[in-house]
C-alpha atoms as a printed R data frame, in Angstrom:
    type eleno elety resid chain resno       x       y       z
1   ATOM     1    CA   MET     A     1   1.453 -21.122 -52.072
2   ATOM     2    CA   LYS     A     2  -0.172 -21.747 -48.680
3   ATOM     3    CA   LYS     A     3   3.191 -21.641 -46.884
4   ATOM     4    CA   LYS     A     4   3.542 -17.861 -47.309
5   ATOM     5    CA   PRO     A     5   0.734 -16.963 -44.847
6   ATOM     6    CA   LEU     A     6   2.131 -19.448 -42.311
7   ATOM     7    CA   VAL     A     7   5.639 -18.009 -42.661
8   ATOM     8    CA   ALA     A     8   4.245 -14.476 -42.264
9   ATOM     9    CA   VAL     A     9   2.365 -15.451 -39.091
10  ATOM    10    CA   LEU     A    10   5.430 -17.182 -37.626
11  ATOM    11    CA   GLY     A    11   7.591 -14.176 -38.498
12  ATOM    12    CA   PHE     A    12   5.103 -11.869 -36.806
13  ATOM    13    CA   LEU     A    13   5.102 -14.053 -33.669
14  ATOM    14    CA   VAL     A    14   8.912 -14.044 -33.563
15  ATOM    15    CA   VAL     A    15   8.941 -10.238 -33.787
16  ATOM    16    CA   ILE     A    16   6.357  -9.977 -30.986
17  ATOM    17    CA   LEU     A    17   8.401 -12.357 -28.824
18  ATOM    18    CA   PHE     A    18  11.566 -10.359 -29.508
19  ATOM    19    CA   VAL     A    19   9.871  -7.058 -28.546
20  ATOM    20    CA   PHE     A    20   8.487  -8.635 -25.369
21  ATOM    21    CA   LEU     A    21  11.930  -9.933 -24.364
22  ATOM    22    CA   ILE     A    22  13.508  -6.523 -24.914
23  ATOM    23    CA   TRP     A    23  10.813  -4.908 -22.761
24  ATOM    24    CA   PHE     A    24  11.049  -7.620 -20.085
25  ATOM    25    CA   PHE     A    25  14.790  -7.236 -19.572
26  ATOM    26    CA   ASN     A    26  14.715  -3.417 -19.719
27  ATOM    27    CA   ARG     A    27  11.565  -2.647 -17.734
28  ATOM    28    CA   PRO     A    28  11.964  -0.298 -14.772
29  ATOM    29    CA   GLU     A    29  12.085  -2.037 -11.442
30  ATOM    30    CA   PRO     A    30  11.371  -0.580  -8.024
31  ATOM    31    CA   HIS     A    31  14.290   0.157  -5.746
32  ATOM    32    CA   PRO     A    32  13.529  -1.206  -2.272
33  ATOM    33    CA   GLY     A    33  14.510   0.625   0.887
34  ATOM    34    CA   LEU     A    34  14.302   4.146   2.229
35  ATOM    35    CA   LYS     A    35  14.522   6.898  -0.375
36  ATOM    36    CA   GLU     A    36  14.816  10.670  -0.065
37  ATOM    37    CA   ILE     A    37  13.048  12.629  -2.803
38  ATOM    38    CA   THR     A    38  12.220  16.300  -3.355
39  ATOM    39    CA   LEU     A    39   9.006  17.749  -4.757
40  ATOM    40    CA   ASN     A    40   8.759  21.379  -5.851
41  ATOM    41    CA   VAL     A    41   5.287  22.771  -6.458
42  ATOM    42    CA   PHE     A    42   5.051  25.843  -8.708
43  ATOM    43    CA   HIS     A    43   1.723  27.572  -8.116
44  ATOM    44    CA   GLY     A    44  -0.307  29.625 -10.564
45  ATOM    45    CA   ASP     A    45   0.463  32.874  -8.704
46  ATOM    46    CA   GLY     A    46   4.229  32.412  -9.136
47  ATOM    47    CA   THR     A    47   4.926  31.125  -5.616
48  ATOM    48    CA   TYR     A    48   6.389  27.720  -4.954
49  ATOM    49    CA   ALA     A    49   6.722  25.212  -2.147
50  ATOM    50    CA   SER     A    50   9.338  22.531  -1.643
51  ATOM    51    CA   PHE     A    51   8.836  19.207   0.105
52  ATOM    52    CA   ASN     A    52  11.567  16.775   1.167
53  ATOM    53    CA   ILE     A    53  10.082  13.315   1.545
54  ATOM    54    CA   SER     A    54  11.569  10.193   3.143
55  ATOM    55    CA   THR     A    55   9.740   7.108   1.951
56  ATOM    56    CA   SER     A    56   9.966   3.386   1.478
57  ATOM    57    CA   SER     A    57   7.274   3.549  -1.232
58  ATOM    58    CA   ASP     A    58   8.202   2.297  -4.686
59  ATOM    59    CA   ASN     A    59   6.058   4.796  -6.593
60  ATOM    60    CA   LEU     A    60   5.587   8.546  -6.540
61  ATOM    61    CA   ARG     A    61   1.955   8.434  -5.472
62  ATOM    62    CA   GLY     A    62   2.781   6.456  -2.344
63  ATOM    63    CA   ALA     A    63   5.516   8.923  -1.424
64  ATOM    64    CA   LEU     A    64   3.373  12.020  -2.026
65  ATOM    65    CA   GLU     A    65   0.400  10.633  -0.128
66  ATOM    66    CA   GLN     A    66   2.532  10.535   3.016
67  ATOM    67    CA   ILE     A    67   1.963  14.308   3.282
68  ATOM    68    CA   ASP     A    68  -1.650  14.921   4.320
69  ATOM    69    CA   GLY     A    69  -3.554  17.070   1.854
70  ATOM    70    CA   LEU     A    70  -0.721  17.405  -0.661
71  ATOM    71    CA   LEU     A    71  -2.564  15.634  -3.503
72  ATOM    72    CA   ALA     A    72  -6.187  15.237  -4.431
73  ATOM    73    CA   GLY     A    73  -7.737  13.864  -7.548
74  ATOM    74    CA   GLU     A    74  -9.812  11.118  -9.022
75  ATOM    75    CA   ASP     A    75  -8.854   7.493  -9.546
76  ATOM    76    CA   SER     A    76  -9.233   6.311 -13.121
77  ATOM    77    CA   VAL     A    77  -8.192   3.313 -15.182
78  ATOM    78    CA   TYR     A    78  -4.932   5.201 -15.819
79  ATOM    79    CA   GLY     A    79  -4.239   5.890 -12.137
80  ATOM    80    CA   LEU     A    80  -4.770   9.028 -10.088
81  ATOM    81    CA   MET     A    81  -5.798  12.059 -12.148
82  ATOM    82    CA   VAL     A    82  -4.277  14.862 -10.069
83  ATOM    83    CA   PHE     A    83  -6.488  17.954  -9.777
84  ATOM    84    CA   THR     A    84  -5.217  19.552  -6.554
85  ATOM    85    CA   VAL     A    85  -1.626  19.970  -5.405
86  ATOM    86    CA   ASP     A    86  -0.662  21.784  -2.194
87  ATOM    87    CA   GLY     A    87  -4.146  23.272  -1.879
88  ATOM    88    CA   GLU     A    88  -4.435  24.672  -5.426
89  ATOM    89    CA   THR     A    89  -6.927  23.094  -7.812
90  ATOM    90    CA   ALA     A    90  -6.508  23.091 -11.564
91  ATOM    91    CA   ASP     A    91  -9.757  22.983 -13.538
92  ATOM    92    CA   TRP     A    92  -9.503  22.373 -17.283
93  ATOM    93    CA   ASP     A    93 -13.178  23.164 -17.837
94  ATOM    94    CA   ARG     A    94 -12.871  26.561 -16.123
95  ATOM    95    CA   ASP     A    95  -9.643  27.963 -17.599
96  ATOM    96    CA   GLN     A    96  -7.813  25.037 -19.265
97  ATOM    97    CA   SER     A    97  -5.502  24.651 -16.248
98  ATOM    98    CA   TRP     A    98  -3.757  21.400 -15.335
99  ATOM    99    CA   TRP     A    99  -0.807  20.117 -13.307
100 ATOM   100    CA   CYS     A   100   2.327  19.291 -15.291
101 ATOM   101    CA   LEU     A   101   4.489  16.594 -13.661
102 ATOM   102    CA   THR     A   102   8.200  16.595 -14.440
103 ATOM   103    CA   LYS     A   103  11.316  14.919 -13.080
104 ATOM   104    CA   GLY     A   104  14.393  17.119 -13.014
105 ATOM   105    CA   GLY     A   105  12.645  19.457 -15.464
106 ATOM   106    CA   GLU     A   106  11.918  16.691 -18.001
107 ATOM   107    CA   TRP     A   107   8.386  15.599 -18.924
108 ATOM   108    CA   LEU     A   108   7.332  12.213 -17.584
109 ATOM   109    CA   ASP     A   109   5.536   9.630 -19.686
110 ATOM   110    CA   THR     A   110   3.929   8.209 -16.548
111 ATOM   111    CA   GLY     A   111   1.581   9.476 -13.871
112 ATOM   112    CA   VAL     A   112   2.086   9.397 -10.116
113 ATOM   113    CA   ASP     A   113   0.957   5.759  -9.861
114 ATOM   114    CA   ASP     A   114   3.366   4.407 -12.478
115 ATOM   115    CA   THR     A   115   6.385   6.592 -11.717
116 ATOM   116    CA   LEU     A   116   8.970   4.504  -9.877
117 ATOM   117    CA   ILE     A   117  11.178   6.514  -7.555
118 ATOM   118    CA   GLU     A   118  14.847   6.327  -6.643
119 ATOM   119    CA   ASP     A   119  16.822   7.916  -3.849
120 ATOM   120    CA   GLY     A   120  17.703  11.518  -4.690
121 ATOM   121    CA   ASP     A   121  14.994  12.074  -7.333
122 ATOM   122    CA   HIS     A   122  13.629  15.608  -7.855
123 ATOM   123    CA   TYR     A   123  10.064  16.082  -9.100
124 ATOM   124    CA   GLU     A   124   8.054  19.156  -9.994
125 ATOM   125    CA   PHE     A   125   4.345  19.888 -10.241
126 ATOM   126    CA   THR     A   126   3.743  23.063 -12.246
127 ATOM   127    CA   TYR     A   127   0.359  24.746 -12.490
128 ATOM   128    CA   THR     A   128  -0.130  25.177 -16.229
129 ATOM   129    CA   ILE     A   129  -2.765  26.967 -18.296
130 ATOM   130    CA   GLY     A   130  -3.472  25.860 -21.849
């Protein structure tokens, strides 16, 4: 009778190990070297700006910070919370506005700190209300 809890615990540990191994061998890795990326910024007034960036940074934040004044925000435990892009500030408390980050038009599950970049990537910041 006492073997069942031990078997359950061992089974649970095997599952955890299996999930870790899958993650370990499929995790995104940075691509070293010079990369060319594009950032399009869609402002609240309907205008947009495009930036072509050459960088050796591994993550999006490092690449975007190469352009003075492009990004501003607040560091948090989750990385940089972006409030200002290309001089326009989104303020959730004022009008429920925020900056939506996408890659090739697809939502990202990561922020600028955790987004690994590759040569030829296209990113968008869109001023969004609601």
